[in-house]
N, C-alpha and C positions, 0 to 999 in steps of 0.2 A: 831813357826809355830804348833808346837802339840798344842797349847794352843788354837789358834784360828780354829784348825780343832776340836778340843772337843769341841769348844763353837758351831760351825756348827751344830754339829749330837747332841749339847743339843736341839737346837731352832729348829732344823729339826724334832727332835720327838715331840714336842710342838705342831708344826704345824702338826703334821700327826694325832693329834688327833682329828680337826674338830672344831665344834664347842663346847657349853658347856655343861658341862655332863650330864642337864636336857635335854637339846635339843636333844643328843642322845639317852636316855633311851626314849623318847615321841619316836623317830624316831621309834626305834627298837620295843615299845610298839605296832605301828600300822603293824607288819609287814614285816617289812622292813630292807634288809642290810642297813649298811651304805658304803657310796659312795667307799671308799679303800674297803671293800667288793666288791664291786661289780666288783670291777674292777680286784680282786686278783680271781674271781671267772671266772673272762670273760678270760682271757687270759692263755694259755697252763700250764698245771702243771709243774712246775720247770724252765718253762722261765720266764728272765728279764724283769721287767719294768721300764724302763726308765723315770721318770718323769720330765715334764719341769716346767720350772715357780714356782718353791715350794714357793720361796720367796716372790712373788709378793702379794703386800697390805701389805707387813711387818711392823708394825709401820705407815704406811702411814696415814690412818684418824685418827683422835687424841683422838677421844671419842671412838672408834667402832675398834672392831676387827676384821677383814678379814682374816682367817687362806688361804694362799694358793691361795688369792683373791674369794676365794667361790667357787674353781671349780678345780676338777684335770684335768691334761693333760698329753700328754706324749706317748710312745711309745709302745706298749706291741705286741706282737704274738697271734695271732688267726688262730685257725686250722692251723698252720705252714705261715698263712701271717703276715708280720710286719703291724700295724694298729696304726692311729692316734686314741688314746681313750678321747674323750673328758664326765669327768660325773661332772652333778653339786652335790652339797654336799647343802642338804636340811636342813643341822643341823646349816649352815651358814646363818643367815637372812633369812631363807626360800629358801637358794638356788637361789635370785635375783640377779640381775644384777649391781656391782656400776663398775665406769669405768675402773677399773684394769682389772674387770671381764672380760670386752667387749675388753680389749685390750690382754687378755692372751687367750680367745677363737680364737680371729682371729690369732694370733700367731700359737698357733698348725694348724688354718688351713692353714698359708702361709707355714709351715714347709711340710703337707701334699701335698699342689702344686706342692710344688720345688720337692719331689721327688715321688710323685705319689705314695701317701700310702693312703688306703680305708679307711676312719673316721667313727668310731663309734659313736655316742651320746648317752649318757646314759643319756637320758633328767629326771630333776625331780628339776624343778626352777619355782619360782610365776612370772617369768617376769624383767622389769626395774624396779630397786629399783626408786620408784617413787619420794623419796624427792631429788634424784640427778639425775632427767630427761633431764635436760638442758647438762648434761654432759655425756649423754649417748644416747639419741636418734636422734637428726636433723644433726647429720657432716657427712659428708664419711664415716671416718669408727670407725662410731658409729653402733648402735645395728643390725640396717638395714643391715651392709654388712657382716654380718653373713650369709645372706638367699642368697644374692648375691654371696655369696661365693661358697655356695652349688650347685647355680644353675650351676656355670663358670665350676666346679668340676664335676659334672654329664654328662654336653656336653663335657667334655674332659674324660668322662670312669673309672673317680676316683669314686670309688663305694662311697654311702652317707649312711648309715643304720643309723636309730635312733629307740629306746629304750624306750618308754614313762614309767615311774615308778615311777611317781608321778604328778603334777600340771606341765600343758604345755598349761598356759596362752596368753590370746591377742598374740603381733606379735611372741611370743615365740612356736606359734600352727603351727607354719609355718617350725620350724624344723623339727618336722614328716612329714608334708604334702608335703614338696619339697626333703625329703628324695628319695632317686630309693625303700629301703623295709623300712617297720617299723613294730615294735612290740610292744603291750599296755599289760599292766599287769592288771587283773580282780578286779575291787574294790581298785584300788589305782591309776593305771593311766585314766588323761584327758586330754581332748583337747578340747578348745573352745577360739575361738577369742575373747568371753565376757564370764565373771565369772555370776556363780549367781546371785551374788551383784547388776553388771553392768545392766543387763539382767531386775532385776527388776525394778532399778532406771529408765534403759529407756522405756520398756513394762509395767510395772506393770505384769509381769508374775513369776511367783512363784517357783521355780524348784531346782530338787539337783544337784549336782555337774554330780554326776554320769547319771543323766536321759540326761543332756546338753550335757556330752560330754564323757561317759565312754564306756568301753570296748565292752560291746556288743551292744552298738549304731555303732560304728564307723568301729566296724567288720562286723556287721550283717546288717545294713542298711545304714550309708552312705558310705562304703567302704574308708573311709580314711587310715584304717590300715590294715595292709596285716596279720598279727598273733596275734592268741588271747592266751597271758599267762597266767596260774593260782598264779603262784608269780614272785618274783625277777628270781631264782634260773632258772624257766622253760621259762622264759625269754632271760635270758643270754644263757641258752642250745639252743633254737632256732636261737640266734644271730649267735652262734658257726656253729651251722651248715647253715647260710645264707652267712655266709663267706669261708664256705667248696664250694660251691655252685657258686664263684665269676668267678671259672674257670681263677684263677692269678697265670699268669708265671711268674718267674723272669729272667730279662734278664742281665746278667753279662758280657759283652765283656770289660773282663781287666783279667791280666796278673797275675793270683795268684801263690806265692809260698810259701812253708811248711810254718809254723809259726815257730817261735824263741823265746824265752824269750831274755830278756835285759842281759846281762852278770852281769850287777850289780842291787841290790833291788831296788824295790820301796820307800822302807823308808829311804834311804839314800838321798832322794828328802828333808827331814823336814832340814839335815846339812847343806843341798848347797844353798836353796833358804829358808830365813828367812821373819820375819817381818819386820826388820828394811830394808827400799828401799834403803837408802843412803850404803848400805853394798853392793857392788861388788859381780859379781859372773859371772863366764864363761857360756855359756847358752849351751856350749858344753857337760857340763857335767850334765844338764837336758836330751839332744838330748837321752845322752847315757844311758837313763836310761826309756827310752818309746817305744824305736824303737828294732826291731829286731835285736838280737844278737850285739846290739848294735854297728851295724856298720851304719856309716854316711859318705856318697861317698862327700865331700865338694866341689863348686866350687866356683869359684875365691877367694881360702884359702888365696893369700896374697894380695888382695887387697879390697880396703872399709871395712877394718878387724872390724868396729863397727858392720856390718849387716853379719851374717852366713848366707849361704845358700847350698844347696845341695839334695839330693837324699837319701830315707830311706825306709823301710816299716815299717809296723807297721801292725800285725797279716798276714804277706802274700800281703796285700796288698799296690801298690806303694804309695809314698807321696813326695811333696816335700817343705820341712823346711825351714821357713825363721824366723830368731830368732833373737834380740838384743843383741848389745855387747856395748852398749853405743850409744850417741847419731850419728843420721845421718849428714853423712857429703855427699858433693856432689858426692865422688866415691861410699860412699854407697846406695845414691839415684839411681845411674845409674847402680849398679849390681844387686839391688833388681829388677828395671825395667828389667833387661835382664835376667834375672832367670826366672819372673812370665812368660814372653814371651816364652821362653822354655818348661814350665809347661804345655802352653797352645799347643803349637808346639804340644806338644806328649798325650796330653789330661794324665797329670797326677796331681788330687787333690793337694792342695795347704794348709797347715797346718804354720798360724801366731802366733808365741810365742814370747809376745810382753811384753816387759821391756821398756818401752821408754820415753825418758823426752820432746826428739822434735826433731827437725833440728838444727844444729849448727848457731848459730848467731854474730853476729860482723862485722866489715866492710870491711873487706881482705872476710870474706866468701860471704857476697852480693856482691861484686864486681867480682869474680868469678862464681855468678850467682846460688847461693843457690838454690834460688826460681824458677826458671826455672827448675834445675833437681830434684829438689823435686816434682816440679807436673810432673815431668815425670813418676817417682814411681807410685804417687798418682792414676796418670790416666792408668796406668799398672793396678794396685789394681781393681781401677773401671770397667776397659774395661773387665778383666779375664773372659775367657769363661769355664772357669774348677769349679769345686765346690772347696769354700774357708770355713777352717774351724779357728778361733781363739780361742786361749787359751791368755786371761790377766793374766800373773804369775809374776806380778809387778806393776809398774807402767805404768801409758797409757794418756800420757799429751800433748795436743795442738796438733799441725799439726800430730806430731808422730802419734798417733791416728789413721789420716787418713791415712798414707803411711802405716801403718802396720795394715789393713785391720779392721777397727774398725766396731761402726753397723751402719753407715751412708753408709759402703762400703757391704752392704749387704751378712754377711759371711752363710751359712747354719746354723753353729752352733755357739754359743760366749760363751766360757767359764771365768768364774770369780774364780780366787784361793782366798782363805779366807784374804790372805795378797794384794789384788788387791787394785789400787786406780784409779779412773779415774776425770779427772779435766783438764779443759784449760789451767791449769799451778799447782803449787804445792800451796801449801797455804800462806807459806813463801815468797816468789815471788811475788805472788799477792798481798798480804801486803802493800812487799816493793815499789811496780809498783804505789799501791793508795796512799802509804803516800808520798811518791815522789812527786803527783799531789798536795794534800792538800798542803802539802809543799810548792810549789812553787807559786799555789792559795793565801796561806796566804801573800811569801814574797809580792807579786801584791797590795795587799791590806794593804802591810805594819804594817802586825802584825807578829807577834811570834809565831813560831811553838815548843814549847818544847819538852824535851824527854819524858815527863809525855804525851804529847798529841799524841806524835807518839807512845806509847806502849798502849794507850785507843784505837787508831784507830786500832791499827792490832791483837789486841789480839781477836774480836771477828772477823774479817777477816779469819784468821787462822781458827779459832772452825768450822767456818761458812763451809770452804774448806774440814775440814778434816771431818765431818759430810756427805756432800755431796757428796763427792768422793768415800767414803765408800761403800766396795760392796751390804751389806745391803741396804741400800739406793738406788742404784743404781737398785737391783732387787728389791726391791718394787714399785718404782714410774714409772721404766720404762721398761715394760715387754718386747719392742723392745730392749734395750739395753744390760740388763745380760741374758747368760746361766746361772746363778748361780743357786744350787739350787732352784735358784728364777726365774726371772721372766725370762729373755731367754736362761738360762740353768738351761739349766741346767743352797748368799754373798759367796758361791764357791766353790768347788769338795774337797772332800778330794784330796790330791794331789797321793797319793797311788794310787788312783783307775783309774785316767785318761786314762790311755792307755785302759783299759778295754772297756771305755766309747769312745774314739776314737776308737776304733775297729768299735764298732755298727752304731756309727756313718758314717764313712767309707763305710759301707754295705748298710747304708741305703742310701747315697748318691749316689755312686757307681751302684745301682740297676737298676738306670733308667737312666744312663749318660752311654754313649757308648764311650768308651775307644778304642782306638787304640793297638792293642797288640806290642809296640816294646820296644828291649831288655833299659833298665837301660842304660847312656851313659858313667859310669864312671865305672871301676872296682871297687867290695868290698872290702874295705881295711880300717883298723881301725890305729889310732896313738895311740899307748897304753901309751903313756906319756901323753896324754890327758884326761883321764880316772883315776882317783886316787880314789881306795877304802879307804872310811873312817866309821867311825862308825855311826849308825842313829841316828840324833839330835845334831851330832857336829859339831860346823860350822868349813867353811874350813879358813882358814889361807890365807891374801893374805900379 
């Protein structure tokens, strides 16, 4: 696990550089701050910035590198207010939108809507990437959805603030135009539906970018912009003042207790959860290292034992935890559905710790109605009215992904640890299924299916499943699937830092979800025999 985490940090560091060195130097020479410098200057000094979807676009386009999908998104505190920040990185393909850029932008807006967070757009983009326009422009969840979301959020009193720090062309001009307030930087920011080349081609008129859509025009004549900034730093200072004037009030109707550190250090997670998904571990060992005081009030501990459910607190916030200790049986599924209903009744958010191969299969289990029992759990997850957060700490296969609140079930946030794997089934299982089908087909045709034929068929299937189940692949290709420091989350998050990240997400989800102040149903007790101290990085013995 340590090797995987170190690999994660190395790749993330490279992504944080943004575009090529030449592109960065050219950007700085124009008197501009780099995209990450803009974010750092915007947020409150010393406050954290939780970046989302850092690995979006990672090795996604064969001959083109699009670090972080060409856009930085995340949650940061501005003038004391948690905000969604979306910053175009003009050092990456001129800040143009690739398909994954659009997905990432829309995902940030989705988080803003779910958690009612003000949006700040740091605009410096050439608009849609024209060679890929068919993948960006026409469909429901393509480029136009960005402006639709802005209009909807503004109508819901979720503040929309745009800071034009560079080019803002064509459809992109609607980002500041549809914002509640916008700032534009002198001699750098431009807003126009058609740039100088298009104007010349359409009308024959020759005009400079500044005269066509610069700060002086839009602040003094058109009225499109509200604030005139001298440079990037001045623009960000104005933005902080705008946020300060939002009259934003935090509403947190939930019982919060004093926070406690877990009794066991997070470093021990390296020795509990390894890279080998075939090695079993007790999910309670993980829970004991992320919850306050390592106190976990287990629900139905002796029933459906392959699913662990119970109540705990993280940084004082109440949380219902559902974790896997093996495949799901009928008893496990019914227990899970029952626990989810309890959390919904008590308005307690849910945390899913996924390490699941799926539901149990076989004639006896089908006869006992496992399909119906599994459907009850899936329905409970889908209909849950409380915020859901999912962490994939191992495998996430088949229908088990559904029952444990995979991406399709709309968790507010989804994390992948760097050892995670997501597939409809394991590569070896898929290879065996397809080999059996091929063997039966050959038999019907009266042909032989040798061991060499079987090996030749299986090898590329296993390799493909391993590649496509990888957390980096998930984060790069599907912003809606992973909350890796890649696409949805936040290829994985350092397991040691997950507790603090969970705290911030709980804060954001609870700020705008009204919870009833009710005591937890069970006394806070801990079974010492379950939680054994071990040296960091030393695998547990089974």
